[in-house]
C-alpha positions in Angstrom: 0.0 0.0 0.0 1.4 3.4 -1.1 0.3 6.2 1.3 0.3 9.6 -0.4 1.0 12.9 1.4 -2.8 13.4 1.5 -3.1 10.2 3.5 -4.6 8.1 0.7 -3.7 4.4 0.6 -3.2 3.2 -3.0 -2.6 -0.5 -3.8 0.6 -1.1 -5.7 2.5 -4.2 -6.7 6.2 -4.3 -6.3 7.9 -5.5 -9.5 9.3 -9.0 -9.4 13.1 -9.5 -9.0 13.3 -11.2 -12.4 11.5 -8.4 -14.2 13.7 -5.8 -12.6 16.9 -7.7 -13.4 15.6 -8.1 -17.0 14.9 -4.4 -17.3 18.4 -3.6 -16.2 19.9 -6.0 -18.8 17.7 -4.5 -21.5 18.7 -0.9 -20.6 22.4 -1.9 -20.5 22.0 -3.5 -24.0 20.4 -0.3 -25.3 23.3 1.8 -23.8 25.9 -0.5 -25.4 24.2 -0.4 -28.8 24.1 3.4 -28.5 27.8 3.6 -27.7 28.6 1.3 -30.6 26.6 3.4 -33.0 28.3 6.5 -31.7 31.8 5.1 -32.4 30.8 3.8 -35.8 29.5 7.3 -36.6 32.9 8.7 -35.5 34.8 6.2 -37.6 32.6 7.0 -40.6 33.7 10.7 -40.5 37.3 9.7 -40.1 37.8 9.8 -36.3 38.9 6.7 -34.4 39.7 5.9 -30.8 43.4 5.5 -31.6 43.9 8.7 -33.6 45.3 10.3 -30.4 47.9 7.6 -29.9 51.4 7.7 -31.2 51.6 11.4 -32.0 53.6 14.0 -30.1 51.6 17.0 -31.3 47.9 16.2 -31.1 45.6 18.1 -33.3 43.2 20.3 -31.2 40.3 18.9 -33.1 41.2 15.4 -32.0 41.5 16.6 -28.5 38.0 18.1 -28.7 36.7 14.8 -30.1 38.4 12.9 -27.2 36.6 15.2 -24.7 33.3 14.6 -26.5 33.8 10.9 -26.3 34.4 11.1 -22.5 31.3 13.2 -22.0 29.2 10.9 -24.2 30.3 7.8 -22.2 29.5 9.6 -19.0 26.0 10.7 -20.2 25.4 7.3 -21.7 25.8 5.7 -18.3 24.2 8.3 -16.0 22.2 10.6 -18.2 20.2 7.7 -19.7 18.7 6.6 -16.4 18.3 10.2 -15.1 16.5 11.3 -18.2 14.0 8.5 -18.4 13.3 8.0 -14.7 12.7 11.7 -14.2 10.3 11.7 -17.1 6.5 11.6 -16.9 6.5 7.8 -17.0 9.3 7.4 -14.4 10.7 4.5 -16.3 13.6 3.6 -18.7 12.8 1.9 -22.0 13.7 -1.4 -20.4 11.3 -0.9 -17.5 8.5 0.2 -19.8 9.0 -2.9 -22.0 8.5 -5.1 -18.8 5.7 -3.0 -17.3 7.7 -1.3 -14.5 8.2 2.2 -13.2 10.0 3.9 -10.3 8.0 5.4 -7.5 8.8 7.3 -4.3 8.0 5.2 -1.2 6.6 8.2 0.6 3.9 8.6 -2.0 5.3 12.0 -3.1 6.9 13.1 -6.4 10.0 11.3 -7.6 12.9 13.8 -7.2 16.2 14.1 -8.9 18.0 13.4 -5.7 16.2 10.0 -5.4 17.0 9.0 -9.0 20.7 10.1 -8.6 21.1 8.2 -5.3 19.5 4.9 -6.6 21.8 5.0 -9.7 25.0 5.9 -7.9 24.5 3.0 -5.4 24.1 0.7 -8.4 27.8 1.3 -9.1 28.6 0.1 -5.7 26.2 -2.9 -6.0 27.1 -4.1 -9.5 29.5 -2.2 -11.7 32.5 -1.8 -9.3 32.7 -5.5 -8.3 31.8 -6.5 -11.8 34.8 -4.5 -13.1 37.2 -6.3 -10.7 35.8 -9.7 -11.7 36.0 -9.0 -15.5 39.2 -7.2 -15.4 41.1 -9.6 -13.1 40.6 -12.7 -15.1 42.2 -15.9 -13.8 44.8 -13.9 -11.9 42.2 -12.1 -9.8 43.1 -14.0 -6.6 41.9 -12.6 -3.3 40.6 -9.4 -5.0 38.5 -11.5 -7.4 37.1 -13.6 -4.5 36.3 -10.4 -2.5 34.6 -8.9 -5.6 32.5 -12.0 -6.1 31.4 -12.0 -2.4 30.7 -8.3 -2.7 28.6 -8.8 -5.8 26.7 -11.8 -4.3 25.7 -9.8 -1.2 24.1 -7.1 -3.2 22.5 -9.4 -5.8 20.9 -11.4 -3.0 20.0 -8.3 -1.0 16.4 -8.1 -2.4 15.7 -11.7 -1.1 16.2 -10.6 2.5 13.8 -7.7 3.0 10.0 -7.9 2.8 9.6 -5.4 -0.1 12.3 -7.1 -2.2 14.2 -3.8 -2.4 17.7 -3.5 -3.7 20.1 -1.4 -1.7 19.9 1.5 -4.1 16.1 1.8 -3.6 16.5 1.5 0.2 19.0 4.4 0.3 17.0 6.5 -2.2 13.6 6.0 -0.7 12.2 4.5 -3.9 10.9 1.2 -5.2 10.1 -0.3 -8.6 6.5 -1.2 -9.1 4.3 -2.6 -11.8 2.8 0.0 -14.2 -0.6 -1.2 -15.3 -0.7 -1.5 -19.0 -4.5 -1.0 -19.2 -5.3 2.2 -21.1 -7.6 4.8 -19.8 -10.9 5.3 -21.6 -10.5 7.2 -24.8 -13.0 9.8 -23.6 -10.6 10.7 -20.8 -7.7 11.6 -23.1 -8.7 15.3 -23.1 -12.1 16.2 -24.6 -13.4 19.6 -23.7 -16.9 18.6 -24.9 -17.0 15.4 -22.8 -20.5 14.6 -21.8 -20.7 15.1 -18.0 -22.6 17.2 -15.5 -19.4 18.1 -13.7 -17.8 21.5 -14.6 -14.7 22.9 -12.9 -13.4 26.4 -12.8 -9.9 27.9 -12.7 -9.8 28.0 -8.9 -10.8 24.4 -8.5 -8.3 23.1 -11.1 -5.4 25.2 -9.9 -5.1 23.3 -6.6 -3.3 20.4 -8.2 -0.4 19.8 -10.5 1.3 17.2 -12.7 2.2 14.9 -9.9 -1.4 14.8 -8.6 -2.6 14.1 -12.1 -0.3 11.1 -12.4 -1.6 9.8 -9.0 -5.2 10.2 -10.2 -4.4 8.4 -13.4 -3.0 5.5 -11.5 -6.1 5.3 -9.3 -8.4 5.3 -12.4 -6.3 2.6 -14.0 -6.5 0.3 -11.0 -10.2 0.9 -10.5 -10.3 0.0 -6.8 -13.6 1.1 -5.2 -12.1 2.1 -1.9 -9.2 4.0 -3.5 -11.7 5.8 -5.8 -13.8 6.8 -2.8 -10.8 8.0 -0.8 -9.4 10.1 -3.7 -12.8 11.5 -4.6 -13.3 12.5 -0.9 -9.9 14.2 -0.8 -10.5 16.2 -4.0 -14.0 17.3 -3.1 -12.8 18.4 0.4 -10.0 20.4 -1.3 -12.2 22.2 -3.7 -15.2 22.5 -1.4 -17.6 20.2 -3.1 -20.0 17.4 -1.8 -20.3 14.2 -3.7 -22.9 11.5 -3.4 -22.1 7.8 -3.0 -21.6 5.9 -6.2 -20.6 9.0 -8.2 -16.9 8.6 -7.6 -15.8 7.2 -10.9 -17.7 9.7 -13.1 -16.5 12.6 -10.9 -12.9 11.5 -11.0 -12.9 10.9 -14.8 -14.4 14.4 -15.3 -11.9 15.9 -12.9 -9.0 14.1 -14.6 -10.0 15.3 -18.1 -10.5 18.8 -16.9 -7.2 18.9 -14.9 -5.2 17.5 -17.7 -6.6 20.0 -20.2 -5.9 22.8 -17.7 -2.3 21.7 -17.2 -1.6 21.2 -20.9 -3.1 24.6 -21.6 -0.9 26.2 -19.0 2.2 24.5 -20.5 1.4 25.9 -23.9 1.6 29.4 -22.4 4.8 28.7 -20.5 3.1 28.0 -17.1 4.0 24.6 -15.6 2.6 23.4 -12.3 4.5 20.3 -11.2 2.6 19.7 -8.0 0.2 21.3 -5.6 3.0 23.2 -3.9 4.4 24.9 -7.0 
């Protein structure tokens, strides 16, 4: 159960260990493919990795290319995860393919600090011991054994806590949950002329932002009666309305469509409201 800052309890399913591992492998495959394509493109225009070797006076252009290569490798490793996990879907392509997304365990908005922390810890969990194992070969000795035990501890870490969290998620305050693949009704995609008795004004729609819109979308996707009622009660209390029993779904669909239209209209005019506090 994910408890939002408003005190709403929303049912979520933590992604399986296998799916999360598979998503990481897919993402690393995409990164490697991107790096290979980048170097092939450099080779195609006449620049190679070894153009800087064996020359006393290096061409400034080659120095610049070398700097660009370093920056690209850095961004390929860290920028990839930051860009996608901080996006509106909170998921990398690998996670999206396997129906997963990252969420904040406190029910709030996923922040840059959380995403940076969970990805930096992954270096400690996987990449540093993996580097020692792959780089040491048969001569790794004690260092290789230590790296193997180090890697095993972190790989097995999700099996020894109730929420199956990896160390990075525990440190960052996040978890990886299933993202329901069911699509919202076509009528909810933003239709100003949607047939409904509910109409909302500027003041009523301005109390929430993008984060609350995403929470509402998840509630509508899951279609849990208790969650629908709790969210409807929270929204009506916030905007000063009273809602009869049994009207929750229609009310929330109407509010979702109106809020989405309001936020998208604001972004077209350079006004972006990320959450209710902004």
